[in-house]
Backbone as numpy.savetxt, mean C-alpha at the origin, in Angstrom:
# Nx Ny Nz CAx CAy CAz Cx Cy Cz
-17.48 54.46 -7.18 -17.46 53.96 -9.24 -15.81 52.98 -7.86
-15.41 53.52 -7.19 -13.34 53.27 -6.76 -14.58 51.98 -5.57
-15.21 52.23 -4.61 -15.54 51.56 -3.48 -16.28 50.00 -3.84
-17.10 50.41 -5.39 -17.33 49.00 -6.37 -16.30 48.41 -6.99
-15.30 49.25 -7.30 -14.24 48.40 -7.79 -13.16 47.72 -7.20
-13.06 48.28 -5.92 -12.37 47.66 -4.72 -13.36 46.28 -4.18
-14.47 46.33 -4.02 -15.79 45.66 -4.37 -15.29 44.22 -4.95
-14.96 44.56 -6.02 -14.91 43.54 -7.08 -13.46 42.46 -7.10
-12.89 43.55 -7.02 -11.59 42.86 -6.64 -11.10 42.05 -5.50
-12.11 42.75 -4.76 -11.90 41.81 -3.21 -12.68 40.42 -3.62
-13.32 40.29 -4.41 -14.85 39.65 -4.58 -13.94 38.41 -5.71
-13.39 38.88 -6.35 -12.15 38.32 -7.60 -11.15 37.62 -6.48
-11.31 38.43 -5.77 -9.69 37.43 -4.95 -10.33 36.44 -3.82
-11.11 36.44 -4.14 -11.91 35.10 -2.78 -12.28 34.07 -3.68
-12.85 34.66 -4.98 -13.43 33.70 -6.02 -12.04 32.79 -6.70
-10.74 33.45 -6.76 -9.70 32.63 -7.31 -9.52 31.90 -6.39
-9.52 32.56 -4.55 -8.74 31.66 -3.47 -9.95 30.34 -3.12
-11.28 30.40 -3.36 -12.09 29.39 -3.51 -11.58 28.28 -4.85
-11.04 28.49 -5.86 -11.13 27.84 -7.10 -9.92 26.68 -6.92
-9.06 27.68 -6.04 -7.41 26.80 -5.41 -7.55 25.66 -4.62
-9.33 26.55 -3.57 -9.34 25.78 -2.61 -9.96 24.63 -2.56
-10.41 24.07 -4.45 -11.85 23.66 -4.40 -10.89 22.47 -5.31
-9.46 22.39 -5.45 -9.13 21.19 -6.75 -9.08 20.06 -6.38
-9.40 18.80 -6.70 -9.83 18.18 -6.23 -9.35 17.04 -6.50
-8.96 15.93 -5.65 -8.13 15.33 -5.34 -8.96 14.18 -4.99
-8.92 12.59 -5.85 -9.62 11.97 -5.17 -8.76 10.68 -4.96
-8.17 9.73 -3.74 -7.46 9.39 -3.61 -8.26 7.64 -2.93
-7.87 6.46 -4.16 -8.17 5.28 -3.89 -7.37 4.45 -2.99
-7.70 3.96 -2.05 -7.20 3.05 -0.99 -6.96 1.77 -1.73
-6.04 0.76 -0.96 -6.22 -0.57 -1.72 -6.73 -1.57 -0.28
-7.43 -0.72 0.46 -8.01 -1.85 1.66 -8.84 -0.64 2.91
-9.75 -1.28 3.46 -10.76 -0.22 4.70 -9.68 0.64 5.37
-10.75 2.10 5.41 -9.59 2.48 6.93 -9.24 2.07 7.59
-8.18 2.33 7.42 -7.13 2.09 8.79 -5.57 2.69 9.00
-4.61 2.40 10.32 -3.88 3.00 10.34 -2.74 2.39 9.37
-2.81 1.88 8.53 -1.97 1.35 7.12 -2.04 2.93 6.14
-3.38 4.01 6.59 -3.56 4.34 5.08 -3.27 6.00 6.17
-2.54 5.99 7.68 -2.88 6.51 8.59 -2.11 8.14 8.20
-1.12 8.27 6.93 0.03 9.35 6.37 -1.19 10.46 6.09
-2.14 9.60 5.29 -3.24 10.38 4.46 -4.43 10.86 5.23
-4.72 10.45 6.11 -5.79 10.81 6.72 -5.19 12.19 7.84
-4.37 12.08 8.18 -3.32 12.94 8.90 -3.00 14.02 8.33
-2.66 13.84 7.08 -2.74 15.17 5.81 -3.91 15.57 6.13
-5.31 15.17 5.83 -6.67 15.66 5.43 -7.10 16.48 7.06
-6.53 15.37 8.16 -7.73 16.42 9.54 -6.02 17.68 10.21
-5.10 17.40 9.75 -4.29 18.67 9.92 -4.06 19.50 9.28
-4.86 19.66 8.07 -5.21 20.70 7.06 -3.92 21.00 6.02
-2.94 19.82 5.43 -1.95 19.88 4.91 -1.93 19.50 3.49
-3.08 19.16 3.55 -3.89 19.53 1.70 -4.90 20.61 1.88
-5.28 20.97 2.43 -6.06 22.80 2.52 -4.87 23.72 2.36
-3.88 23.54 2.95 -2.82 24.71 2.95 -2.07 24.45 1.57
-2.77 23.50 0.74 -1.71 23.30 -0.56 -3.05 23.62 -1.59
-4.12 24.13 -0.90 -5.33 24.20 -2.09 -5.68 22.81 -2.94
-5.69 22.81 -1.60 -6.74 21.16 -2.59 -7.70 20.31 -1.51
-8.39 20.05 -2.10 -10.19 19.30 -1.74 -9.92 17.76 -2.14
-9.14 17.37 -0.86 -9.08 15.50 -1.65 -10.03 14.49 -0.48
-10.49 13.55 -1.21 -11.45 12.66 -1.38 -10.27 11.67 -0.82
-10.70 11.14 -0.09 -9.91 9.33 0.91 -11.27 8.51 0.01
-11.05 7.69 -0.53 -12.14 7.14 -1.01 -11.28 4.86 -0.70
-12.14 4.97 0.58 -11.73 3.50 1.31 -11.73 2.57 0.36
-11.18 1.51 0.72 -11.25 0.32 -0.27 -11.61 -0.89 0.47
-12.17 -2.66 -0.36 -12.31 -3.35 0.21 -12.38 -4.35 -0.65
-12.36 -6.03 0.30 -12.56 -7.22 -0.75 -13.03 -6.84 -2.18
-14.25 -5.92 -2.36 -14.88 -5.97 -4.08 -14.44 -4.51 -4.51
-12.59 -4.23 -4.18 -12.50 -3.23 -5.02 -11.06 -3.06 -5.52
-10.93 -3.27 -7.14 -9.77 -3.31 -7.12 -9.28 -2.22 -7.61
-8.21 -1.72 -7.18 -7.92 0.43 -7.09 -7.29 0.21 -8.89
-6.80 -0.73 -9.18 -6.22 -0.40 -10.81 -7.66 0.03 -11.58
-8.55 -0.88 -11.41 -9.93 -1.01 -11.72 -10.67 0.38 -11.91
-10.37 1.17 -10.68 -11.44 1.92 -10.11 -9.87 3.30 -11.01
-8.92 3.11 -11.24 -8.30 4.36 -11.74 -8.69 4.62 -13.28
-8.38 3.18 -13.52 -8.80 3.45 -15.33 -9.87 3.54 -15.47
-11.33 3.70 -14.43 -12.60 3.94 -15.14 -12.55 5.17 -14.53
-11.97 6.21 -14.21 -11.68 7.64 -13.87 -12.09 7.53 -12.22
-12.64 7.29 -11.18 -12.94 7.17 -10.35 -11.90 7.38 -8.87
-10.65 7.69 -9.75 -9.80 8.29 -8.61 -8.73 8.89 -9.59
-7.88 9.93 -8.51 -6.85 10.86 -9.77 -5.60 9.96 -9.07
-5.83 9.01 -8.23 -4.61 8.35 -7.81 -4.69 7.22 -7.01
-4.08 6.20 -7.29 -4.46 5.08 -6.14 -3.33 4.69 -5.25
-3.45 3.92 -4.14 -2.10 3.18 -3.65 -2.51 1.09 -4.14
-1.45 1.24 -4.39 -1.25 -0.15 -4.87 0.08 -0.56 -4.31
0.72 -2.09 -4.48 1.60 -3.21 -4.24 2.32 -2.83 -5.44
3.28 -2.44 -5.84 4.08 -2.25 -6.71 3.99 -3.80 -7.67
4.28 -5.20 -7.03 3.46 -6.61 -8.06 2.43 -6.36 -8.79
1.65 -5.89 -8.03 0.13 -5.82 -8.95 0.32 -4.59 -10.12
0.27 -3.09 -9.34 0.56 -2.24 -10.52 1.58 -2.83 -11.62
2.78 -3.18 -11.65 3.24 -3.86 -12.45 2.79 -4.65 -13.51
1.93 -5.66 -12.97 1.57 -6.35 -13.83 0.50 -5.78 -14.47
-0.43 -4.83 -14.04 -1.63 -3.96 -14.70 -0.75 -3.04 -16.19
0.46 -2.91 -15.11 1.07 -2.08 -16.66 1.28 -3.09 -17.83
1.66 -4.02 -17.30 2.30 -5.13 -18.44 0.96 -5.50 -18.98
0.09 -5.33 -18.74 -1.38 -6.28 -19.14 -2.36 -4.96 -20.46
-1.49 -3.69 -19.90 -2.20 -2.58 -20.97 -2.56 -1.17 -20.07
-2.68 -1.67 -18.59 -3.03 -0.25 -18.21 -1.68 0.61 -17.74
-1.49 1.50 -18.26 -0.15 2.66 -17.95 -0.11 3.20 -17.12
-0.03 2.65 -15.56 0.07 3.41 -14.02 1.28 3.29 -13.99
1.52 4.74 -13.47 3.29 5.34 -12.94 3.22 5.41 -11.70
4.50 4.88 -10.98 4.96 5.46 -9.71 4.87 6.83 -9.91
4.67 7.57 -8.82 4.81 9.20 -8.40 5.11 9.29 -6.91
5.22 8.42 -6.34 6.20 8.33 -4.91 6.02 7.11 -4.20
6.61 6.87 -3.34 6.37 5.68 -2.82 6.83 5.56 -0.97
5.92 5.88 -0.25 6.30 6.35 1.16 6.32 5.53 2.14
6.16 4.07 1.50 6.48 2.84 2.28 8.31 1.81 1.69
9.01 2.19 2.93 10.40 1.83 2.24 10.36 0.37 2.47
9.77 -0.22 3.54 9.70 -1.40 3.92 8.58 -2.50 3.73
8.61 -3.75 3.71 8.02 -4.56 3.28 7.00 -5.58 4.76
5.91 -5.37 4.58 5.35 -5.95 6.20 4.56 -6.86 6.05
4.81 -8.22 4.35 4.29 -8.85 4.03 5.08 -9.55 4.77
4.36 -10.92 5.54 5.11 -12.33 6.00 4.17 -13.83 5.99
4.88 -14.56 6.56 3.97 -16.09 6.21 4.16 -16.15 7.85
2.95 -16.47 8.39 2.83 -16.90 10.07 2.65 -18.48 9.82
3.40 -19.41 10.50 3.39 -20.88 10.57 3.13 -21.09 11.76
2.48 -21.91 12.20 2.70 -23.09 13.52 3.85 -23.83 13.69
4.24 -23.47 14.35 5.75 -23.95 15.03 6.05 -25.96 14.74
4.66 -26.34 15.47 4.74 -27.72 15.68 4.64 -28.15 14.26
4.60 -27.53 13.17 4.46 -28.57 11.96 6.09 -28.81 11.57
6.59 -28.52 12.38 8.15 -28.73 12.21 8.91 -27.67 10.98
8.22 -26.32 10.20 8.70 -25.92 9.38 9.84 -24.98 10.13
11.10 -25.31 10.12 11.90 -23.86 10.56 12.78 -23.03 9.18
12.11 -23.44 8.17 13.12 -22.74 6.63 11.84 -22.50 5.55
12.31 -22.38 4.41 11.35 -22.56 3.57 11.01 -23.86 2.57
12.45 -24.37 2.40 12.33 -25.99 2.24 11.46 -27.17 2.86
11.14 -26.59 4.44 10.30 -27.43 4.85 8.32 -27.06 4.66
8.42 -26.04 3.72 7.39 -25.89 3.33 6.21 -27.09 2.34
7.57 -27.85 1.67 7.26 -28.78 0.84 6.17 -29.98 1.46
5.25 -30.22 0.86 3.95 -31.16 1.18 2.63 -30.04 2.63
3.10 -29.18 2.49 2.28 -28.18 3.58 1.37 -27.66 2.63
-0.04 -26.98 3.51 -0.68 -26.27 2.78 -0.39 -24.58 3.16
-0.42 -23.67 2.42 -0.18 -22.52 2.90 -1.55 -21.65 2.06
-2.21 -20.51 2.94 -2.67 -19.45 3.13 -2.11 -18.58 2.15
-2.48 -18.31 0.80 -2.10 -16.94 0.15 -3.51 -15.96 -0.15
-3.00 -14.91 -0.16 -3.96 -13.49 -0.86 -4.06 -13.47 -2.11
-5.38 -13.36 -2.62 -5.03 -13.16 -4.21 -5.35 -11.75 -4.82
-5.92 -11.62 -5.38 -6.50 -9.83 -5.93 -4.99 -9.05 -6.11
-3.94 -9.95 -6.74 -2.85 -9.23 -6.88 -1.57 -9.19 -5.62
-2.31 -9.77 -4.65 -1.04 -9.75 -3.43 0.00 -11.03 -3.33
-0.89 -12.11 -4.22 -0.24 -13.71 -4.62 0.96 -13.88 -5.36
1.38 -12.05 -5.65 2.18 -12.56 -7.00 3.95 -12.36 -5.92
4.10 -11.79 -5.08 5.35 -12.11 -4.16 5.67 -13.45 -4.00
4.64 -14.54 -3.31 4.61 -15.40 -2.82 4.88 -16.23 -3.89
3.87 -15.99 -4.99 4.75 -17.22 -6.81 6.01 -16.72 -6.35
6.74 -15.37 -6.84 7.90 -15.26 -7.00 8.91 -16.04 -6.00
9.06 -15.98 -4.71 9.34 -16.65 -3.61 9.41 -18.08 -4.11
8.32 -18.84 -4.40 8.06 -20.33 -4.71 9.09 -20.49 -5.45
8.81 -20.03 -6.71 9.79 -19.99 -8.09 11.16 -19.93 -7.51
11.80 -19.35 -6.96 12.94 -18.86 -6.22 13.16 -19.79 -5.47
13.20 -20.54 -4.74 12.91 -21.84 -4.30 12.91 -22.97 -4.77
12.10 -22.99 -6.13 12.32 -24.13 -6.73 11.05 -24.77 -6.40
10.29 -24.43 -5.05 9.38 -25.08 -4.80 7.96 -25.23 -5.50
7.77 -26.29 -6.81 5.73 -26.23 -7.28 4.55 -25.93 -6.30
3.66 -25.02 -6.81 2.58 -24.32 -5.67 1.49 -25.25 -6.01
0.77 -26.60 -7.03 0.37 -27.49 -6.99 0.22 -28.55 -6.30
0.79 -28.17 -5.38 0.71 -29.46 -4.52 1.45 -30.39 -4.46
0.64 -32.06 -4.04 1.81 -32.67 -3.83 3.00 -32.62 -2.33
3.74 -34.00 -2.40 4.47 -34.08 -1.24 5.37 -32.99 -1.69
6.12 -33.12 -3.22 7.37 -31.98 -3.08 6.65 -30.67 -3.39
5.50 -30.40 -2.96 5.40 -29.00 -3.54 3.91 -28.10 -2.25
3.60 -26.69 -2.53 2.62 -26.19 -1.53 1.91 -26.85 -1.99
0.09 -27.09 -1.07 -0.77 -26.27 -1.86 -1.32 -24.95 -1.33
-1.65 -24.13 -2.01 -2.09 -23.23 -2.02 -3.52 -22.84 -1.46
-3.87 -22.44 -0.59 -5.27 -22.14 -0.20 -5.45 -20.73 -0.25
-6.63 -20.53 -0.92 -6.78 -19.27 -0.96 -7.60 -18.57 0.17
-6.92 -17.73 0.26 -6.69 -16.97 1.88 -7.69 -16.05 1.61
-8.79 -15.71 2.77 -9.38 -14.44 2.90 -8.60 -13.89 3.80
-9.68 -12.27 3.80 -8.49 -11.13 4.36 -8.90 -11.42 5.87
-8.27 -12.52 5.99 -8.52 -13.20 8.00 -7.69 -13.96 7.80
-7.34 -15.06 9.66 -6.72 -15.93 10.25 -7.06 -17.26 10.43
-8.69 -17.22 10.37 -9.00 -18.18 10.11 -8.33 -19.39 9.75
-8.07 -19.53 8.55 -7.59 -21.07 8.20 -6.39 -21.13 8.91
-5.21 -20.18 9.82 -4.60 -20.75 10.88 -4.97 -21.60 12.32
-5.98 -20.41 12.43 -6.48 -21.07 14.12 -7.29 -22.02 13.86
-8.42 -22.14 12.90 -8.85 -23.32 12.46 -8.01 -24.72 12.20
-6.69 -24.69 11.99 -5.89 -25.35 11.53 -6.27 -25.96 10.13
-6.44 -25.55 9.23 -7.14 -25.42 7.54 -5.14 -25.71 7.09
-4.86 -24.34 7.21 -3.09 -24.11 7.09 -2.16 -24.20 7.83
-1.04 -24.92 7.22 0.20 -24.73 8.38 0.94 -23.42 8.34
0.40 -22.67 7.56 1.06 -21.70 7.42 -0.51 -20.05 6.69
-0.24 -19.05 7.09 -1.27 -18.09 6.14 -0.15 -16.84 6.14
-0.46 -15.46 5.07 -0.66 -14.46 4.84 -0.30 -13.78 5.89
0.21 -12.87 6.64 -0.20 -11.94 7.42 0.68 -11.20 7.05
0.45 -9.51 7.65 1.12 -8.30 7.33 1.70 -8.29 8.75
2.56 -7.63 9.02 3.66 -7.12 10.84 2.21 -6.47 11.60
1.82 -5.25 10.38 0.84 -4.36 11.08 -0.42 -4.66 11.50
-0.98 -6.10 10.96 -2.39 -6.21 10.82 -2.45 -7.69 11.70
-2.64 -8.45 10.49 -3.11 -10.27 10.78 -2.72 -10.62 11.96
-0.53 -10.52 12.19 -0.36 -11.30 12.50 -0.92 -10.84 14.59
-1.18 -9.46 14.29 -1.48 -9.12 15.87 -2.83 -9.84 16.04
-3.69 -10.24 14.66 -4.91 -10.86 14.83 -4.65 -12.15 15.64
-3.78 -13.18 14.98 -3.24 -14.16 15.31 -3.25 -14.30 17.27
-2.47 -13.28 17.69 -2.04 -13.11 19.26 -3.16 -12.43 19.94
-4.31 -12.22 18.86 -5.41 -11.37 20.05 -6.48 -13.00 20.02
-6.39 -14.01 19.33 -7.04 -15.10 18.66 -6.46 -16.10 20.27
-5.57 -15.80 21.25 -5.18 -16.53 21.70 -3.81 -17.62 22.10
-2.79 -17.23 20.81 -1.95 -17.73 19.93 -1.09 -17.08 20.78
0.10 -17.39 21.45 1.27 -17.54 21.73 2.62 -17.11 20.72
3.50 -16.05 20.89 4.32 -15.63 19.76 5.43 -17.47 19.94
5.91 -17.67 20.85 5.94 -18.83 20.72 5.69 -20.20 20.26
4.66 -20.09 19.85 3.73 -21.35 19.16 3.56 -20.73 17.65
4.57 -20.07 17.52 4.58 -19.71 15.70 6.05 -19.58 15.44
6.08 -19.59 13.66 7.44 -18.99 13.56 6.70 -18.21 12.05
7.88 -17.16 12.20 7.62 -16.50 11.14 8.38 -16.17 9.72
8.50 -15.55 8.89 9.19 -15.56 7.68 8.93 -14.00 7.16
9.66 -13.28 7.36 9.20 -11.98 6.56 9.74 -11.65 5.02
8.98 -11.26 4.21 9.40 -11.61 3.04 11.13 -10.62 3.01
11.10 -9.68 3.44 12.02 -8.44 3.71 13.52 -9.37 4.08
13.36 -9.98 5.28 14.65 -11.55 5.53 14.42 -12.65 4.52
13.53 -12.47 3.53 13.69 -13.89 2.50 14.77 -13.32 1.40
14.74 -12.18 1.22 15.29 -11.65 0.36 14.36 -11.25 -0.64
12.98 -11.75 -0.65 11.61 -11.40 -1.85 11.14 -10.61 -1.44
11.39 -9.24 -0.86 10.19 -8.55 -0.71 10.04 -7.28 -1.77
8.98 -6.86 -2.10 8.59 -6.47 -3.04 7.89 -4.96 -2.47
7.62 -3.82 -3.20 7.51 -2.60 -2.73 5.79 -2.59 -2.14
5.60 -1.56 -1.45 3.89 -2.00 -1.28 3.79 -0.26 -1.03
1.98 -0.34 -0.89 2.00 1.30 -1.14 2.60 2.06 -1.22
2.25 1.98 -2.94 2.80 3.20 -3.56 1.94 4.33 -4.12
2.28 5.31 -4.69 1.52 6.12 -5.79 0.81 6.00 -6.90
0.20 5.54 -7.58 0.68 5.39 -8.92 -0.91 6.37 -9.38
-0.41 6.86 -10.30 -1.40 7.47 -11.15 -1.31 6.93 -12.72
-2.31 7.64 -13.63 -2.00 7.10 -15.26 -1.15 7.95 -15.91
-0.32 7.42 -16.57 0.73 7.76 -17.37 0.01 9.49 -18.45
-1.22 8.70 -18.97 -1.39 10.13 -19.64 -1.23 11.57 -19.12
-2.13 11.24 -17.80 -2.22 12.07 -16.70 -1.34 12.82 -16.68
0.11 12.44 -16.12 0.75 13.10 -16.06 1.37 14.04 -17.03
1.22 14.14 -18.10 1.28 14.57 -19.35 1.32 16.12 -19.16
-0.36 16.00 -18.33 -0.81 17.35 -18.36 -0.53 17.99 -16.92
0.44 19.58 -17.89 0.88 19.92 -16.76 0.41 20.34 -15.15
-0.72 20.62 -15.17 -1.45 21.17 -14.46 -2.09 20.25 -13.33
-2.47 18.46 -14.17 -2.30 17.39 -12.98 -1.26 17.21 -12.09
-0.19 17.37 -13.07 1.14 16.72 -12.39 1.83 17.56 -11.21
1.77 19.07 -11.36 1.34 20.59 -10.34 0.41 19.53 -9.36
-0.69 19.26 -9.60 -1.61 18.84 -8.83 -1.06 17.84 -7.83
-0.34 17.09 -8.45 0.15 15.71 -7.50 1.14 16.25 -7.27
2.41 17.20 -7.54 3.38 17.66 -6.10 2.92 17.92 -5.40
1.38 18.85 -5.23 1.13 19.24 -3.97 0.58 18.24 -2.84
0.05 17.37 -3.85 -0.51 16.11 -3.34 0.45 15.49 -2.29
1.77 14.74 -2.95 2.59 14.37 -2.60 3.51 14.91 -1.60
4.08 15.74 -1.41 4.08 17.09 -0.53 3.33 17.00 1.19
2.02 17.24 0.89 0.83 17.43 1.84 1.00 15.39 2.22
0.73 14.62 1.42 0.95 13.02 1.78 2.23 12.94 3.05
3.58 13.43 2.33 4.53 12.96 3.14 4.55 13.90 4.22
4.27 14.83 4.63 3.67 15.77 5.56 3.34 14.89 6.94
2.39 14.25 6.51 1.26 13.73 6.77 1.75 12.77 7.44
2.53 11.83 6.84 3.69 10.23 7.05 4.63 10.92 8.22
5.00 11.71 8.27 5.91 11.79 9.33 5.43 12.35 10.66
4.22 13.25 10.39 3.46 13.75 11.44 3.09 12.39 12.08
2.30 11.40 11.17 1.95 9.94 12.27 2.90 9.39 12.39
4.19 9.25 12.12 5.31 8.48 12.50 5.36 8.94 13.93
6.09 10.26 13.81 6.28 10.69 15.15 4.87 10.80 16.59
3.63 10.79 15.86 2.77 11.02 16.89 1.71 9.67 16.79
2.03 8.19 16.82 1.06 7.10 16.20 -0.22 7.30 17.12
0.11 7.30 18.03 -1.63 7.30 18.83 -2.47 8.13 18.36
-1.36 9.65 18.15 -3.08 10.92 17.75 -2.87 10.11 16.71
-2.27 9.38 15.23 -2.27 8.94 14.51 -3.57 8.45 14.22
-3.23 7.36 15.48 -4.23 6.08 15.20 -5.49 6.87 15.46
-5.59 7.56 16.68 -7.34 8.64 16.83 -7.87 9.12 15.67
-6.69 9.69 14.56 -7.49 10.57 13.59 -8.43 9.13 12.24
-7.32 8.08 12.50 -7.80 7.20 11.65 -8.89 6.58 12.11
-9.19 6.35 13.28 -10.88 6.24 14.04 -11.99 6.72 13.68
-11.41 8.18 13.88 -12.08 9.32 13.60 -13.01 9.17 12.18
-11.91 8.55 11.05 -12.54 8.65 9.76 -13.04 7.52 9.20
-13.06 6.21 10.41 -13.61 4.74 10.20 -14.84 4.82 10.26
-15.71 5.00 9.02 -17.15 5.19 9.26 -18.19 4.08 9.43
-17.18 2.51 9.39 -17.93 1.90 9.78 -17.58 1.10 11.30
-17.19 2.10 11.90 -16.51 1.91 13.54 -16.52 0.15 13.44
-15.84 -0.14 12.58 -15.28 -1.57 12.75 -14.31 -1.95 13.83
-13.60 -0.68 13.42 -11.91 -0.78 14.00 -11.93 -0.46 15.68
-10.35 -0.79 16.54 -10.92 -0.40 18.42 -9.13 0.10 17.90
-9.51 1.05 18.95 -8.07 2.08 19.42 -7.05 1.12 19.63
-7.02 -0.08 20.31 -6.38 -0.53 20.40 -5.10 -1.51 19.21
-6.14 -1.89 18.33 -5.59 -2.53 16.98 -4.58 -1.57 16.64
-6.03 -0.45 16.33 -5.43 0.46 15.98 -3.87 1.45 15.75
-3.37 1.50 17.40 -2.41 2.19 17.80 -0.99 1.17 17.91
-1.90 -0.20 17.66 -0.35 -0.99 17.23 0.09 -1.29 15.77
-0.84 -0.98 15.16 -0.91 -1.14 13.71 -0.10 0.57 13.50
-0.47 1.28 13.77 0.63 2.62 13.29 2.05 2.15 13.97
1.97 1.49 14.97 3.15 1.71 15.51 4.34 0.13 14.74
4.05 -0.20 14.04 4.12 -1.23 12.99 4.32 -0.96 11.68
3.24 0.06 11.17 3.50 1.13 10.17 4.31 2.00 9.84
4.69 2.52 10.64 5.97 3.23 10.99 7.12 3.16 10.83
7.29 1.90 11.43 8.56 1.08 10.93 8.76 0.67 9.64
7.79 0.95 8.76 7.86 1.01 6.85 7.85 1.82 6.70
7.13 3.32 6.77 7.64 4.25 6.38 8.63 5.29 6.88
9.74 4.60 7.87 10.74 5.15 8.15 11.61 5.15 7.21
12.29 6.29 6.80 13.70 6.31 6.15 13.09 6.56 4.69
11.98 6.59 5.02 11.38 7.01 3.33 10.81 8.59 3.16
11.52 9.21 2.29 11.00 10.76 2.32 10.15 10.90 0.99
9.80 9.74 0.28 8.45 9.58 -0.39 9.01 9.37 -1.72
10.44 9.92 -2.31 11.27 9.45 -3.62 11.43 7.82 -3.19
10.80 7.14 -4.63 11.20 6.04 -5.09 12.88 5.47 -5.01
13.65 4.70 -3.80 14.27 4.34 -4.54 15.10 3.21 -5.29
15.50 3.38 -6.16 16.02 3.05 -7.23 16.27 1.17 -7.31
16.99 0.98 -6.56 17.45 -0.03 -5.35 16.42 -0.88 -5.11
15.78 -0.38 -4.34 13.97 -1.19 -4.09 13.50 -1.24 -5.32
13.29 -0.30 -6.39 12.42 -0.90 -7.23 13.18 -2.00 -8.60
14.57 -2.26 -8.20 14.84 -3.00 -8.79 15.16 -4.64 -8.46
15.17 -4.28 -7.54 15.01 -5.97 -6.45 13.43 -6.04 -6.18
12.18 -5.03 -6.92 11.11 -6.10 -6.82 11.10 -6.67 -8.54
11.70 -5.54 -9.06 11.52 -6.09 -10.26 12.24 -7.35 -10.98
13.42 -7.31 -10.19 14.39 -9.05 -10.30 13.32 -10.34 -9.76
12.64 -10.19 -8.40 12.05 -10.69 -7.74 10.49 -11.03 -8.70
9.55 -10.20 -9.72 8.79 -10.53 -9.89 9.07 -11.28 -11.77
10.34 -10.89 -11.66 10.79 -11.62 -13.00 11.84 -13.40 -12.55
11.86 -13.33 -11.65 12.09 -14.57 -11.49 11.29 -15.66 -11.13
10.31 -15.36 -11.78 9.01 -16.44 -11.87 9.21 -17.80 -12.41
10.24 -18.27 -12.93 10.25 -19.56 -13.57 9.58 -19.42 -14.68
8.72 -20.81 -15.13 7.91 -20.70 -16.65 6.77 -19.88 -16.26
6.83 -19.14 -15.11 5.75 -18.61 -14.98 5.97 -17.00 -14.28
6.50 -15.75 -14.64 6.89 -15.16 -13.98 5.54 -14.28 -13.59
5.44 -13.62 -13.03 4.44 -12.16 -12.90 4.31 -11.22 -13.87
5.90 -10.58 -14.10 5.89 -10.17 -15.41 7.00 -10.65 -16.42
6.43 -10.39 -17.39 7.75 -10.88 -18.37 8.94 -10.18 -19.13
8.96 -8.91 -18.07 10.21 -8.05 -19.33 9.99 -7.31 -18.10
11.48 -6.42 -18.35 11.74 -5.67 -17.49 10.92 -4.21 -18.22
10.24 -3.43 -16.79 8.97 -2.39 -17.11 9.86 -1.07 -18.17
9.26 -0.30 -18.75 9.71 1.04 -19.20 8.79 1.84 -18.81
9.21 2.47 -18.40 8.37 4.17 -17.70 7.40 4.23 -16.65
7.71 2.72 -15.68 6.71 2.78 -14.42 6.76 3.00 -13.60
8.12 3.90 -13.61 7.97 5.29 -11.75 8.81 6.37 -12.62
8.50 7.34 -12.07 9.09 8.73 -12.08 9.57 9.56 -10.67
10.31 9.85 -10.99 10.77 11.38 -9.85 10.20 12.60 -10.41
9.39 12.66 -10.94 9.49 14.28 -11.41 8.67 15.03 -10.30
7.72 14.22 -9.65 6.74 14.66 -8.81 7.22 14.97 -7.73
8.53 14.07 -6.88 8.96 14.04 -5.79 10.11 15.07 -5.59
10.75 15.36 -6.91 11.85 15.84 -6.88 10.92 17.44 -6.88
9.95 17.74 -7.38 9.64 19.20 -7.07 8.78 19.16 -5.41
8.45 17.76 -5.31 7.49 18.13 -3.64 8.27 18.43 -2.71
9.56 17.32 -3.06 10.41 17.38 -1.88 11.41 18.55 -1.32
11.23 19.80 -2.67 12.55 20.62 -3.23 12.11 21.69 -1.26
């Protein structure tokens, strides 16, 4: 009988441990598998999630996947999103909340042909500029509003070209400038045979209109559940451990990303270069949202003239509750 009870106790312990290990978290990325999301893949590969008792599934994104819609539909527990997109979604009725901000700096910039004569924003007038949409257009529209430059064409405005997620419009001279990320498309332009001295770039960070990118968001109602909130504490803690490891071991992190790329579309050289640039953007962040960075983002989005991205100061759009516990 004693042996039987001991066996039952052991079985119970094992089942409890297994239940903890099976605590599921689904994370929706905002783009395809690449080093932009290395911290999460590293945390998965290194067992940081498992150490927290989490079973994490990372869901790649793509041009036909809108993370806010996935989150709203219950397809994910958390999503990665740029803050302009998240705040716009919140104002439209989807109560998303930023629970962590692994990216400290913005990688968004415009890359222009130098021979167009563009030396500053006022030279954009009369030019054609490629802009990403799907929520990525908000920082650009706010910037142009700040500069007093219309976005409906003409000699005193800019013609906005709805840019795909590639650099073809610049290479084919369909646009004078295109949207690029420091860690991705700018390198693609160089890979196409263009020399850096043939280009002029404008980083949103340097222009004073940078908005926060790649934050972790969840639904407000879910946070009211103590069990869900605790699960997010574990998720953020393990994720930030993954990010700091990726920063310190960029080549290894790039290799882990490649191992998780089911499409086989990524190359080692591209991912190593991307990880090197990504590390510059996550540097200085411990995962907690900086209130000054948040306010800068909000001020930029409110400064949209007659057509602001958001119409009022958001309330309840972020919390330190998760990171305060995760970073103890």
